[in-house]
Backbone of each chain as ProteinMPNN parsed JSONL, in Angstrom:
{"seq_chain_A": "ETGVTQTPRHLVMGMTNKKSLKCEQHLGHNAMYWYKQSAKKPLELMFVYSLEERVENNSVPSRFSPECPNSSHLFLHLHTLQPEDSALYLCASSQEEGQEQFFGPGTRLTVL", "coords_chain_A": {"N_chain_A": [[10.811, 22.151, -6.634], [11.044, 18.955, -4.139], [12.036, 16.22, -3.644], [8.85, 13.435, -4.324], [6.067, 14.109, -5.922], [2.842, 14.188, -6.315], [-0.508, 14.844, -8.227], [-4.144, 15.431, -8.514], [-4.7, 16.483, -5.351], [-6.693, 15.459, -4.198], [-9.564, 14.431, -5.625], [-12.625, 13.768, -6.682], [-14.923, 11.804, -8.722], [-17.604, 10.879, -11.43], [-18.806, 7.667, -12.328], [-18.543, 7.255, -15.027], [-16.622, 9.006, -15.433], [-13.488, 9.776, -17.12], [-10.406, 10.794, -16.447], [-6.778, 11.592, -15.277], [-3.977, 10.805, -12.983], [-1.579, 12.437, -11.237], [2.427, 11.754, -11.373], [4.915, 12.62, -9.903], [8.923, 12.67, -9.42], [12.034, 14.222, -8.174], [13.997, 12.824, -7.77], [15.847, 11.202, -9.294], [15.204, 8.671, -9.359], [15.293, 5.143, -10.786], [12.683, 3.223, -10.429], [9.886, 3.454, -10.747], [6.157, 3.461, -8.64], [2.531, 2.156, -8.68], [0.296, 2.637, -6.1], [-2.279, 1.276, -4.284], [-4.174, 2.375, -1.089], [-6.582, 1.004, 0.869], [-8.796, 1.716, 3.144], [-8.866, -0.079, 6.62], [-7.468, -1.791, 4.865], [-4.413, -3.337, 3.673], [-1.235, -2.271, 2.18], [-1.902, -1.888, -0.95], [0.174, -3.107, -3.872], [-0.419, -1.971, -7.524], [1.465, -1.278, -9.787], [4.763, -1.221, -11.657], [6.898, 0.15, -12.429], [10.229, -0.146, -14.089], [13.462, 1.857, -15.256], [11.601, 2.905, -17.134], [9.827, 0.458, -17.974], [7.381, -1.544, -18.08], [7.416, -3.284, -14.959], [5.825, -4.795, -13.98], [2.546, -5.877, -12.936], [-0.027, -6.213, -11.101], [-2.898, -7.725, -11.265], [-4.407, -5.675, -11.731], [-7.117, -4.554, -12.652], [-8.082, -3.494, -15.907], [-9.446, -0.885, -16.192], [-7.787, 0.545, -14.668], [-5.372, 2.523, -16.2], [-1.845, 2.674, -16.739], [0.886, 4.933, -17.374], [4.018, 5.867, -18.395], [6.176, 8.105, -19.312], [8.601, 9.154, -18.923], [11.905, 8.646, -16.502], [10.795, 9.918, -14.475], [8.191, 10.523, -14.408], [5.316, 9.423, -13.916], [1.561, 8.126, -14.859], [-1.509, 7.575, -14.004], [-4.312, 6.568, -15.377], [-7.528, 6.987, -15.284], [-10.754, 5.419, -15.723], [-13.837, 4.806, -16.527], [-14.708, 4.069, -13.733], [-15.222, 2.216, -10.298], [-17.074, 2.475, -7.488], [-16.155, 1.001, -5.534], [-13.261, 1.313, -5.846], [-12.686, 3.46, -4.76], [-10.309, 5.069, -2.526], [-7.299, 5.638, -1.129], [-4.258, 6.912, -3.313], [-1.199, 6.176, -3.585], [1.893, 7.032, -4.806], [5.193, 5.877, -5.761], [8.799, 6.153, -5.388], [12.388, 4.802, -5.883], [15.587, 3.626, -6.026], [16.795, 1.446, -7.023], [14.758, -1.123, -7.656], [13.682, -2.842, -5.434], [14.917, -1.002, -3.385], [14.815, 1.263, -0.83], [11.737, 2.673, -0.715], [10.074, 6.298, -1.476], [7.81, 8.017, -0.858], [5.173, 9.574, -2.704], [2.155, 12.141, -1.564], [0.029, 11.048, -2.117], [-3.572, 11.056, -3.742], [-6.622, 11.445, -3.471], [-9.215, 9.626, -3.617], [-12.298, 9.628, -4.724], [-15.517, 7.943, -6.083], [-18.22, 8.416, -7.226]], "CA_chain_A": [[10.11, 21.027, -5.961], [11.814, 17.834, -3.825], [11.247, 14.349, -3.402], [7.825, 12.796, -5.219], [4.72, 14.385, -5.802], [1.302, 13.733, -7.29], [-1.553, 15.489, -8.902], [-4.466, 15.939, -7.736], [-4.274, 15.738, -3.648], [-8.08, 15.065, -4.046], [-10.56, 13.836, -6.371], [-14.23, 13.083, -7.137], [-15.358, 11.56, -9.922], [-18.682, 9.954, -11.581], [-18.345, 6.144, -12.814], [-18.199, 7.094, -16.822], [-15.578, 9.802, -16.148], [-11.9, 10.192, -17.457], [-9.248, 11.055, -15.228], [-5.297, 10.915, -14.478], [-3.508, 11.368, -11.255], [0.183, 12.093, -12.084], [3.281, 11.626, -10.036], [6.139, 13.566, -10.441], [9.883, 12.154, -8.452], [13.1, 14.651, -8.692], [15.193, 12.492, -6.782], [17.154, 10.681, -10.094], [15.046, 7.048, -9.591], [14.867, 4.379, -11.848], [12.253, 3.074, -10.527], [8.231, 4.202, -9.689], [5.151, 2.158, -8.295], [1.392, 2.755, -7.771], [0.474, 1.96, -4.488], [-3.157, 1.508, -3.352], [-4.881, 1.839, -0.127], [-7.951, 1.178, 1.145], [-9.341, 1.306, 4.785], [-8.808, -1.12, 7.076], [-6.47, -3.375, 3.932], [-2.751, -3.045, 3.441], [-0.944, -0.739, 0.895], [-1.561, -3.016, -2.804], [0.754, -3.07, -5.246], [-0.382, -1.972, -8.663], [2.0, -1.147, -11.005], [6.142, -1.386, -11.219], [8.022, 0.717, -13.626], [11.716, 0.185, -14.222], [13.311, 2.235, -16.316], [10.874, 3.774, -17.735], [9.296, 0.119, -18.905], [6.092, -2.27, -16.558], [7.476, -4.963, -15.3], [4.852, -5.784, -12.767], [0.768, -5.708, -13.986], [-0.302, -6.594, -10.29], [-4.049, -8.132, -11.331], [-5.373, -4.909, -11.847], [-8.573, -4.415, -13.89], [-7.855, -2.798, -16.921], [-10.14, 0.277, -16.359], [-6.755, 1.559, -14.932], [-3.898, 2.19, -17.2], [-0.263, 3.511, -16.244], [1.85, 5.141, -18.195], [5.147, 6.154, -17.685], [6.61, 8.862, -20.491], [9.598, 9.145, -18.928], [11.632, 7.97, -15.242], [10.797, 11.233, -13.722], [6.94, 10.873, -14.803], [4.15, 8.199, -13.316], [0.196, 8.38, -14.572], [-2.353, 6.597, -13.852], [-5.283, 7.119, -15.8], [-9.183, 5.966, -14.672], [-11.94, 4.987, -16.734], [-15.047, 3.324, -15.636], [-14.283, 3.251, -12.552], [-16.263, 2.097, -9.506], [-17.467, 2.983, -6.178], [-15.097, 0.222, -4.671], [-12.211, 1.751, -6.618], [-12.443, 4.98, -3.805], [-9.309, 4.513, -2.114], [-6.253, 6.583, -1.711], [-3.945, 6.008, -4.503], [-0.021, 6.497, -3.967], [3.479, 6.856, -5.95], [6.792, 5.674, -4.748], [9.644, 5.403, -6.234], [13.193, 4.359, -5.639], [16.656, 4.066, -6.842], [16.551, 0.694, -8.304], [13.676, -1.984, -7.187], [14.047, -3.388, -3.452], [15.439, -0.553, -2.092], [14.075, 1.881, -0.121], [10.799, 3.359, -1.175], [10.396, 7.021, -1.068], [6.279, 7.537, -0.949], [4.128, 10.743, -2.45], [1.333, 12.6, -0.081], [-1.296, 10.431, -2.735], [-3.99, 10.963, -4.15], [-7.608, 10.833, -2.374], [-10.17, 9.424, -4.743], [-13.805, 9.31, -4.679], [-15.784, 7.291, -7.089], [-19.78, 8.792, -6.778]], "C_chain_A": [[11.403, 19.753, -5.261], [11.301, 16.586, -3.668], [9.634, 13.738, -4.403], [6.41, 13.383, -4.627], [3.443, 13.95, -6.358], [0.59, 14.964, -6.882], [-2.603, 14.562, -8.825], [-4.469, 15.555, -6.405], [-5.756, 14.441, -3.594], [-9.018, 15.203, -5.248], [-11.485, 13.553, -6.675], [-14.667, 13.236, -8.28], [-16.629, 10.924, -10.249], [-17.853, 8.274, -12.398], [-18.448, 5.929, -14.364], [-17.242, 8.377, -16.849], [-14.537, 9.326, -16.462], [-11.112, 10.403, -16.624], [-8.315, 10.672, -15.225], [-4.785, 11.584, -13.268], [-1.972, 11.404, -12.145], [1.522, 12.311, -11.072], [4.214, 11.774, -10.857], [7.467, 13.091, -9.465], [11.303, 13.425, -9.349], [13.747, 14.413, -8.206], [16.125, 10.681, -7.362], [16.758, 9.323, -9.866], [14.451, 6.501, -10.387], [13.73, 4.026, -11.778], [10.829, 3.918, -9.928], [7.277, 3.556, -9.632], [4.099, 3.251, -8.168], [1.28, 2.059, -6.651], [-1.557, 2.045, -4.61], [-3.768, 1.449, -2.396], [-5.832, 2.117, 0.302], [-8.125, 1.156, 2.55], [-9.212, -0.015, 5.004], [-7.559, -1.865, 5.85], [-5.153, -2.744, 3.677], [-2.43, -2.73, 1.906], [-1.273, -2.498, -0.467], [-0.724, -2.312, -3.737], [-0.233, -2.983, -6.978], [0.482, -2.385, -9.615], [3.154, -0.981, -10.666], [6.753, -0.751, -12.372], [9.867, 0.428, -13.144], [12.455, 0.583, -15.163], [12.648, 2.456, -17.616], [9.792, 2.039, -18.416], [8.336, -1.03, -17.551], [6.913, -3.179, -16.913], [6.604, -5.766, -14.268], [3.041, -5.032, -12.952], [0.489, -6.516, -12.588], [-1.664, -7.475, -10.369], [-4.944, -6.824, -10.757], [-5.947, -4.695, -12.957], [-7.901, -2.936, -14.512], [-8.36, -1.586, -17.181], [-8.643, 1.392, -15.427], [-5.284, 0.832, -15.372], [-2.846, 3.421, -17.011], [0.203, 3.431, -17.557], [2.747, 6.113, -17.746], [6.191, 6.486, -19.023], [8.016, 8.89, -20.051], [10.135, 8.52, -17.393], [11.666, 8.73, -14.573], [9.432, 11.163, -13.572], [6.417, 9.705, -14.566], [2.708, 8.837, -13.712], [-0.261, 7.364, -14.7], [-3.842, 6.947, -14.641], [-6.328, 5.59, -15.693], [-10.142, 6.38, -16.022], [-12.824, 4.11, -16.304], [-14.968, 3.045, -14.469], [-15.684, 2.781, -11.099], [-16.477, 2.308, -8.018], [-16.23, 2.294, -5.441], [-13.82, 0.879, -4.629], [-11.877, 3.212, -5.233], [-11.542, 4.4, -2.702], [-7.851, 5.953, -1.778], [-5.099, 6.309, -2.466], [-2.353, 6.637, -4.407], [0.98, 5.861, -4.704], [4.508, 6.973, -5.043], [7.605, 5.899, -5.652], [11.206, 4.813, -5.286], [14.392, 3.948, -6.489], [16.586, 3.028, -7.992], [15.029, -0.142, -7.244], [14.435, -3.03, -6.239], [14.543, -2.608, -2.922], [14.177, 0.283, -1.703], [12.935, 2.796, -0.966], [10.864, 5.155, -1.119], [8.402, 7.709, -1.801], [6.014, 9.349, -1.819], [3.147, 11.092, -1.901], [0.085, 11.696, -0.742], [-2.718, 11.234, -2.812], [-5.864, 10.323, -3.768], [-8.97, 11.203, -3.072], [-11.249, 8.568, -4.746], [-14.325, 8.694, -5.823], [-17.547, 7.494, -6.786], [-20.135, 7.324, -7.926]], "O_chain_A": [[12.506, 19.657, -5.798], [10.144, 16.174, -3.591], [9.921, 13.859, -5.594], [5.853, 13.267, -3.536], [3.558, 12.93, -7.038], [0.735, 15.753, -5.949], [-2.465, 13.345, -8.955], [-4.263, 14.368, -6.152], [-5.856, 13.274, -3.216], [-9.099, 16.316, -5.768], [-11.276, 12.524, -7.317], [-14.844, 14.292, -8.888], [-16.997, 10.239, -9.294], [-16.719, 8.03, -12.811], [-18.448, 4.83, -14.919], [-16.975, 8.885, -17.938], [-14.444, 8.16, -16.079], [-11.515, 9.795, -15.632], [-8.253, 9.444, -15.179], [-5.127, 12.643, -12.741], [-1.487, 10.805, -13.105], [1.467, 13.041, -10.082], [4.431, 11.364, -11.998], [7.019, 13.109, -8.318], [11.513, 13.519, -10.559], [14.519, 15.29, -7.819], [16.621, 9.728, -6.76], [17.661, 8.509, -10.061], [13.375, 6.874, -10.853], [13.131, 4.244, -12.831], [10.75, 4.721, -8.998], [7.184, 2.797, -10.597], [4.211, 4.434, -7.847], [1.96, 1.107, -6.269], [-2.003, 3.08, -5.106], [-4.28, 0.331, -2.343], [-6.226, 3.283, 0.3], [-7.382, 0.368, 3.135], [-9.327, -0.93, 4.189], [-6.717, -2.567, 6.41], [-5.053, -1.532, 3.487], [-3.079, -2.874, 0.87], [-0.864, -3.656, -0.558], [-0.895, -1.204, -4.246], [-0.644, -4.038, -7.461], [0.444, -3.463, -10.209], [3.275, -0.6, -9.502], [7.082, -1.483, -13.306], [10.467, 0.764, -12.124], [12.385, -0.129, -16.165], [13.025, 2.254, -18.77], [8.998, 2.316, -19.314], [8.688, -1.169, -16.379], [7.237, -3.726, -17.967], [6.668, -6.934, -13.883], [2.671, -3.862, -13.054], [0.766, -7.704, -12.758], [-1.701, -8.172, -9.355], [-5.77, -6.787, -9.845], [-5.424, -4.647, -14.07], [-7.471, -1.896, -14.014], [-7.978, -1.009, -18.199], [-8.536, 2.613, -15.534], [-4.598, -0.18, -15.228], [-2.989, 4.64, -17.103], [0.128, 2.592, -18.455], [2.481, 7.008, -16.943], [6.829, 5.635, -19.642], [8.779, 8.597, -20.971], [9.259, 7.906, -16.784], [12.565, 8.624, -13.739], [9.089, 11.736, -12.538], [7.06, 8.76, -15.023], [2.415, 9.897, -13.159], [0.19, 6.372, -15.272], [-4.404, 7.908, -14.117], [-6.259, 4.368, -15.82], [-10.166, 7.261, -16.88], [-12.677, 2.98, -15.839], [-15.123, 1.899, -14.048], [-16.869, 3.109, -11.16], [-15.389, 2.18, -7.458], [-15.406, 2.972, -4.826], [-13.251, 1.044, -3.55], [-10.767, 3.706, -5.039], [-11.891, 3.426, -2.036], [-7.77, 7.032, -2.365], [-4.785, 5.136, -2.265], [-2.162, 7.613, -5.134], [1.059, 4.706, -5.123], [4.737, 7.686, -4.066], [7.209, 5.865, -6.817], [11.082, 4.448, -4.117], [14.203, 3.92, -7.705], [16.435, 3.217, -9.199], [14.498, 0.4, -6.274], [15.434, -3.737, -6.366], [14.895, -2.943, -1.791], [13.003, 0.139, -2.045], [13.328, 3.581, -1.829], [11.937, 5.479, -0.609], [8.033, 7.744, -2.974], [6.741, 10.262, -1.43], [2.792, 10.056, -1.339], [-0.892, 11.555, -0.005], [-2.951, 12.046, -1.916], [-6.24, 9.152, -3.8], [-9.601, 12.255, -3.17], [-11.305, 7.338, -4.761], [-13.584, 8.844, -6.794], [-18.086, 6.635, -6.089], [-21.294, 6.955, -8.115]]}, "seq_chain_B": "GQNIDQPTEMTATEGAIVQINCTYQTSGFNGLFWYQQHAGEAPTFLSYNVLDGLEEKGRFSSFLSRSKGYSYLLLKELQMKDSASYLCAVTPKAAGNKLTFGGGTRVLVKP", "coords_chain_B": {"N_chain_B": [[2.191, -18.405, -1.153], [2.252, -14.509, -0.172], [2.48, -13.473, 3.41], [2.513, -11.26, 5.694], [1.927, -10.654, 9.333], [0.833, -8.371, 11.588], [0.154, -6.598, 14.777], [-3.163, -5.257, 14.79], [-3.555, -2.862, 16.254], [-2.238, -1.309, 18.701], [-1.827, 0.949, 21.78], [0.019, 2.838, 23.658], [2.028, 5.021, 26.512], [2.829, 8.282, 26.956], [6.67, 8.841, 26.825], [6.681, 6.155, 27.242], [7.87, 2.487, 26.073], [7.251, 1.182, 23.321], [6.403, -2.016, 21.921], [6.543, -3.421, 17.93], [5.281, -5.735, 16.852], [6.16, -8.148, 13.651], [5.485, -10.779, 12.015], [6.61, -12.863, 9.113], [5.997, -14.819, 5.926], [7.129, -15.897, 3.503], [7.761, -16.194, 0.053], [11.09, -16.875, 0.313], [14.053, -14.209, 1.008], [14.65, -10.982, 0.612], [14.8, -8.741, 2.521], [14.061, -6.408, 5.13], [11.41, -3.749, 5.275], [10.602, -0.896, 7.577], [7.98, 1.415, 7.521], [6.587, 4.391, 8.788], [3.677, 5.589, 8.864], [1.58, 8.45, 8.949], [-1.984, 9.94, 9.69], [-3.597, 9.979, 6.972], [-1.891, 11.019, 5.913], [1.829, 10.269, 3.155], [3.772, 7.042, 3.791], [6.32, 6.985, 5.442], [10.125, 6.397, 5.657], [11.329, 4.225, 8.06], [13.238, 2.179, 8.312], [15.33, -0.059, 7.294], [16.129, -3.686, 7.259], [18.058, -6.262, 6.514], [19.994, -8.299, 7.492], [20.465, -10.868, 10.201], [19.843, -9.337, 13.834], [20.008, -6.32, 15.838], [19.339, -3.636, 15.032], [19.855, 0.383, 15.286], [18.355, 3.201, 15.684], [18.591, 6.12, 17.085], [15.556, 6.669, 18.296], [14.468, 5.107, 17.776], [13.946, 1.127, 16.573], [15.099, -1.428, 15.132], [14.557, -5.034, 14.576], [15.919, -7.932, 13.895], [15.108, -11.346, 13.101], [16.227, -13.717, 10.734], [15.813, -16.451, 10.612], [13.704, -17.037, 12.245], [11.8, -16.084, 10.678], [10.867, -13.401, 11.461], [10.624, -9.873, 12.967], [11.08, -6.697, 15.181], [9.905, -3.776, 15.755], [11.121, -1.567, 17.464], [10.112, 1.343, 19.836], [11.174, 4.154, 21.727], [11.075, 6.403, 24.401], [8.312, 6.752, 24.161], [6.475, 9.58, 22.289], [4.036, 12.062, 22.029], [3.705, 12.747, 18.807], [4.426, 10.335, 17.542], [2.129, 8.981, 17.551], [0.977, 7.096, 15.194], [0.356, 4.674, 12.282], [2.46, 2.293, 11.56], [3.565, 0.289, 9.888], [4.659, -3.056, 8.088], [6.972, -4.272, 5.93], [8.128, -7.031, 3.184], [10.401, -8.101, 1.476], [10.307, -10.141, -1.039], [12.047, -12.976, -2.145], [10.779, -14.343, -4.502], [8.901, -13.186, -5.621], [10.782, -10.979, -7.128], [11.657, -8.041, -6.677], [9.432, -6.363, -5.181], [7.971, -4.696, -2.624], [6.087, -5.986, -0.274], [3.481, -5.293, 2.036], [2.252, -5.478, 5.17], [-1.119, -5.188, 7.169], [-0.241, -3.32, 9.057], [0.097, -1.307, 11.801], [-1.684, 0.034, 14.308], [-0.231, 2.68, 15.887], [-0.917, 4.433, 19.632], [-0.509, 6.948, 21.012], [-0.596, 8.332, 24.332], [-1.537, 10.378, 27.071]], "CA_chain_B": [[1.644, -16.401, -1.834], [3.35, -14.042, 0.808], [1.846, -13.601, 4.112], [2.805, -10.687, 6.927], [0.984, -10.43, 10.16], [1.118, -7.464, 12.418], [-1.439, -6.325, 15.621], [-3.701, -3.797, 14.046], [-3.748, -1.796, 17.342], [-1.193, -1.01, 20.176], [-1.414, 2.012, 22.617], [1.114, 3.609, 24.859], [1.766, 6.011, 27.332], [4.297, 9.058, 26.369], [7.756, 8.442, 27.228], [7.188, 4.393, 27.789], [8.792, 1.992, 25.213], [6.465, 0.032, 22.734], [7.568, -3.138, 20.702], [5.346, -3.838, 16.868], [6.022, -7.143, 16.429], [6.116, -8.316, 12.584], [6.047, -12.192, 11.237], [6.514, -13.132, 7.643], [6.015, -16.265, 5.795], [7.488, -15.321, 1.864], [8.77, -17.354, -0.959], [12.965, -16.355, 0.337], [13.929, -13.319, 1.693], [15.767, -10.187, 0.383], [15.213, -7.614, 3.1], [12.354, -5.993, 5.859], [10.973, -2.075, 5.806], [9.541, -0.662, 8.592], [7.652, 2.847, 7.393], [6.01, 5.148, 9.427], [2.849, 6.735, 8.691], [0.785, 9.394, 10.173], [-3.471, 9.522, 9.171], [-4.14, 11.271, 5.9], [0.246, 11.097, 4.967], [2.601, 9.323, 3.07], [4.613, 6.42, 4.835], [7.65, 7.51, 5.574], [10.43, 4.715, 5.983], [12.458, 4.058, 9.236], [14.639, 1.3, 8.899], [15.785, -1.223, 6.743], [17.449, -5.28, 8.059], [18.836, -7.424, 5.645], [20.723, -9.454, 8.428], [20.038, -10.791, 11.656], [20.214, -8.444, 14.596], [19.32, -5.163, 15.915], [19.572, -1.568, 14.02], [19.423, 1.529, 15.877], [18.503, 5.019, 14.659], [18.082, 7.499, 17.353], [14.889, 6.17, 19.398], [13.29, 4.006, 17.058], [15.486, 0.446, 16.778], [14.469, -2.318, 14.233], [15.548, -6.179, 14.861], [14.971, -9.141, 12.292], [15.4, -12.767, 13.011], [16.166, -14.206, 9.32], [15.181, -18.282, 11.14], [12.04, -17.047, 12.566], [10.213, -14.935, 10.337], [10.241, -12.233, 12.676], [10.903, -9.366, 13.029], [10.358, -5.924, 15.877], [10.476, -2.231, 15.774], [11.539, -0.716, 19.241], [9.973, 2.527, 19.678], [11.283, 4.681, 23.057], [10.668, 7.296, 24.871], [7.191, 7.925, 23.456], [5.924, 11.112, 21.975], [2.958, 12.111, 21.273], [4.158, 12.626, 17.493], [4.908, 9.355, 17.304], [0.971, 8.073, 16.95], [0.937, 6.443, 13.364], [0.532, 3.429, 11.77], [3.381, 1.401, 11.042], [4.161, -0.687, 8.552], [6.137, -3.732, 7.992], [6.961, -4.758, 4.41], [8.583, -7.292, 3.662], [11.153, -8.056, -0.33], [10.564, -12.204, -0.987], [13.095, -13.529, -3.912], [9.956, -14.66, -5.758], [8.245, -11.452, -6.195], [11.266, -9.643, -7.435], [12.981, -7.027, -5.378], [8.318, -6.057, -4.79], [7.438, -4.958, -1.529], [5.068, -6.953, 0.163], [3.378, -4.568, 3.074], [1.529, -5.87, 6.429], [-1.743, -4.474, 6.989], [0.0, -1.894, 9.529], [-0.224, -1.003, 13.377], [-2.174, 1.83, 14.703], [-0.067, 2.917, 17.638], [-1.604, 5.708, 20.171], [0.241, 7.248, 22.243], [-1.394, 8.788, 25.552], [-0.529, 11.39, 27.767]], "C_chain_B": [[2.685, -16.228, -0.04], [2.756, -13.828, 1.864], [2.502, -12.883, 5.53], [1.622, -10.609, 8.307], [1.878, -9.204, 11.377], [0.368, -7.213, 13.688], [-2.124, -5.259, 14.749], [-3.539, -2.553, 15.215], [-2.757, -1.857, 18.666], [-1.556, 0.721, 20.397], [-0.697, 1.486, 24.118], [0.926, 5.03, 25.414], [3.041, 6.713, 26.692], [5.717, 9.035, 27.416], [8.249, 7.039, 27.665], [7.854, 4.033, 26.094], [7.16, 1.085, 24.722], [7.249, -0.746, 21.892], [6.232, -3.447, 19.599], [6.205, -4.81, 17.009], [6.134, -7.8, 15.067], [6.564, -9.848, 11.992], [5.439, -12.039, 10.133], [6.312, -14.245, 7.384], [6.114, -15.561, 4.144], [8.476, -16.445, 1.446], [10.579, -16.367, -0.775], [12.828, -15.098, 1.017], [14.604, -12.46, 0.964], [15.918, -8.66, 1.485], [13.513, -7.274, 3.637], [12.192, -4.789, 5.849], [10.385, -2.278, 6.692], [9.155, 1.169, 7.625], [6.578, 2.965, 8.484], [5.031, 5.835, 8.364], [1.523, 7.024, 8.952], [-0.765, 9.731, 9.006], [-3.325, 10.771, 8.187], [-2.423, 11.518, 5.247], [0.157, 10.084, 4.271], [3.237, 8.483, 3.714], [5.711, 7.33, 4.361], [8.791, 5.947, 6.194], [11.328, 5.411, 6.891], [13.744, 3.115, 9.053], [14.47, 0.377, 7.591], [16.734, -2.569, 7.463], [17.349, -5.896, 6.869], [19.652, -8.273, 6.586], [20.109, -9.225, 9.824], [20.447, -9.828, 12.426], [19.277, -6.616, 14.88], [20.467, -3.634, 14.931], [18.781, -0.447, 14.79], [19.878, 2.647, 15.474], [17.908, 5.889, 15.976], [17.069, 6.307, 18.324], [13.976, 5.365, 19.32], [14.996, 2.732, 17.047], [14.261, -1.216, 15.855], [14.924, -3.546, 14.439], [14.948, -7.152, 13.577], [15.837, -10.691, 12.777], [15.238, -13.782, 11.618], [14.84, -15.879, 9.604], [14.042, -18.405, 11.416], [11.071, -16.299, 11.713], [9.952, -14.085, 10.573], [11.461, -11.15, 12.732], [10.165, -7.349, 14.13], [10.664, -4.225, 15.464], [9.931, -2.188, 17.396], [11.319, 0.68, 19.302], [10.066, 3.325, 21.159], [11.161, 5.995, 23.369], [9.453, 8.087, 24.166], [6.715, 9.222, 23.112], [4.746, 11.103, 21.743], [2.805, 12.247, 19.938], [4.077, 11.184, 17.072], [3.822, 8.065, 17.079], [0.759, 8.145, 15.542], [0.695, 5.002, 13.172], [1.612, 3.232, 11.06], [3.557, 0.049, 10.255], [5.16, -1.344, 8.531], [6.024, -4.484, 6.187], [8.069, -5.525, 4.417], [8.916, -7.691, 1.701], [11.169, -9.365, -0.407], [11.388, -11.921, -1.914], [12.27, -13.483, -4.419], [9.348, -13.893, -6.426], [9.381, -10.601, -6.5], [12.002, -9.272, -6.373], [11.066, -5.922, -4.987], [7.948, -5.774, -3.596], [5.832, -5.406, -1.471], [4.424, -6.159, 1.404], [2.416, -5.409, 3.775], [0.304, -4.911, 6.69], [-1.607, -3.185, 8.467], [-0.454, -1.725, 11.124], [-0.042, 0.213, 13.637], [-1.881, 1.753, 15.948], [-0.58, 4.558, 18.064], [-1.613, 5.532, 21.645], [-0.552, 8.318, 23.632], [-0.586, 9.599, 26.078], [-0.951, 10.687, 29.049]], "O_chain_B": [[3.298, -16.971, 0.727], [1.632, -14.02, 1.4], [2.957, -13.616, 6.407], [0.428, -10.501, 8.025], [3.032, -9.206, 11.807], [-0.498, -8.084, 13.605], [-1.467, -4.477, 14.062], [-3.412, -1.378, 14.868], [-2.876, -2.739, 19.516], [-1.566, 1.559, 19.495], [-0.734, 0.611, 24.982], [0.129, 5.904, 25.072], [3.976, 6.153, 26.122], [5.658, 9.211, 28.633], [9.324, 6.663, 28.132], [8.19, 4.837, 25.224], [6.302, 0.576, 25.443], [8.3, -0.474, 21.311], [5.11, -3.675, 20.05], [7.419, -4.831, 17.212], [6.445, -8.858, 15.615], [7.701, -10.099, 11.593], [4.369, -11.486, 9.88], [6.35, -15.03, 8.331], [5.24, -14.813, 3.706], [9.35, -17.15, 1.949], [11.042, -15.509, -1.525], [11.77, -14.786, 1.565], [15.488, -13.088, 0.382], [16.768, -7.777, 1.369], [12.413, -7.541, 3.153], [13.021, -4.324, 6.631], [9.732, -3.288, 6.954], [10.058, 1.899, 7.215], [5.891, 2.065, 8.966], [5.369, 6.438, 7.346], [0.579, 6.254, 9.133], [-0.656, 9.754, 7.78], [-3.074, 11.959, 8.39], [-2.065, 12.142, 4.247], [-0.716, 9.217, 4.273], [3.58, 9.088, 4.73], [5.914, 8.058, 3.389], [8.466, 4.939, 6.823], [11.886, 6.505, 6.804], [14.882, 3.26, 9.501], [13.386, 0.233, 7.026], [17.801, -2.42, 8.058], [16.255, -5.93, 6.305], [19.988, -9.278, 5.958], [19.591, -8.27, 10.402], [21.432, -9.226, 11.998], [18.346, -6.055, 14.302], [21.533, -3.146, 14.554], [17.563, -0.329, 14.923], [20.966, 3.087, 15.102], [16.761, 6.326, 15.874], [17.555, 5.344, 18.917], [13.096, 4.948, 20.072], [16.19, 2.941, 17.262], [13.142, -1.681, 16.069], [16.141, -3.411, 14.571], [14.029, -7.106, 12.76], [17.051, -10.885, 12.719], [14.257, -14.512, 11.479], [13.752, -16.211, 9.133], [13.303, -19.349, 11.136], [9.906, -15.986, 11.955], [8.905, -13.592, 10.154], [12.675, -11.322, 12.618], [9.07, -6.869, 13.838], [11.666, -3.768, 14.914], [8.978, -2.537, 18.093], [12.23, 1.383, 18.865], [9.062, 3.19, 21.858], [11.148, 6.777, 22.418], [9.374, 9.25, 23.769], [6.616, 9.973, 24.082], [4.267, 10.103, 21.208], [1.686, 11.88, 19.58], [3.5, 11.019, 15.997], [4.046, 6.907, 16.725], [0.42, 9.13, 14.885], [0.913, 4.228, 14.105], [1.823, 3.861, 10.022], [3.634, -1.142, 10.556], [6.296, -0.93, 8.764], [5.096, -5.028, 5.589], [8.996, -5.262, 5.185], [8.05, -7.613, 0.83], [12.103, -9.907, 0.184], [11.503, -10.826, -2.464], [12.331, -12.544, -5.213], [9.233, -13.871, -7.651], [9.201, -9.416, -6.22], [12.681, -9.841, -5.518], [11.262, -4.787, -4.552], [7.386, -6.772, -3.144], [4.856, -5.263, -2.207], [5.199, -6.515, 2.291], [1.698, -6.109, 3.062], [0.57, -3.731, 6.457], [-2.499, -2.415, 8.824], [-1.561, -2.167, 11.433], [0.831, 1.07, 13.493], [-2.497, 1.233, 16.879], [-0.653, 5.538, 17.324], [-2.045, 4.896, 22.606], [-1.159, 9.251, 23.106], [0.618, 9.731, 25.86], [-0.473, 11.033, 30.129]]}, "name": "protein", "num_of_chains": 2, "seq": "ETGVTQTPRHLVMGMTNKKSLKCEQHLGHNAMYWYKQSAKKPLELMFVYSLEERVENNSVPSRFSPECPNSSHLFLHLHTLQPEDSALYLCASSQEEGQEQFFGPGTRLTVLGQNIDQPTEMTATEGAIVQINCTYQTSGFNGLFWYQQHAGEAPTFLSYNVLDGLEEKGRFSSFLSRSKGYSYLLLKELQMKDSASYLCAVTPKAAGNKLTFGGGTRVLVKP"}
């Protein structure tokens, strides 16, 4: 596979569930990102990792917990979410921070 | 804070030209990106401007004026497949190298 992949593509979960989103990039990039895209709102940056270290946590609630075990993989662990967390969650990577970002296809999350 | 403005929606006819404007007010400036996003899909990179002037890439061109905090994306010879949202994103110096996105402009191309 090439580029940035995300799994699952669609996820429906209850407010008491725990789930994880996975992102993998096959581009040899050093920076990875999580974004949230809600209807009629700009893309919101959630987390940034550079060389596997978190460099940005954009005031995201603690019910979202990122993990970057290596430079190719990024996870977003979800627990006790709220219905307003329903959105498209996009992962992206770039060679270095500030450079062109390549996006994955996203995970469409619905919280019931 | 950072502020990026672009029109919400534009409609144009197949074969025509459309210009999408983006104005920004940020703490410093490191560069401006344009992305295209089809409904239900991921954004894809279109262009990057860091210096003033026009960057041309096939049917798409992007212009930047740093002194005016202004950019536009020009789409020529519109095709139906160009119907999508176009996102303006700025890298402000104060935010390190983190992209800040505008709300996007939805372009509808009609036959």
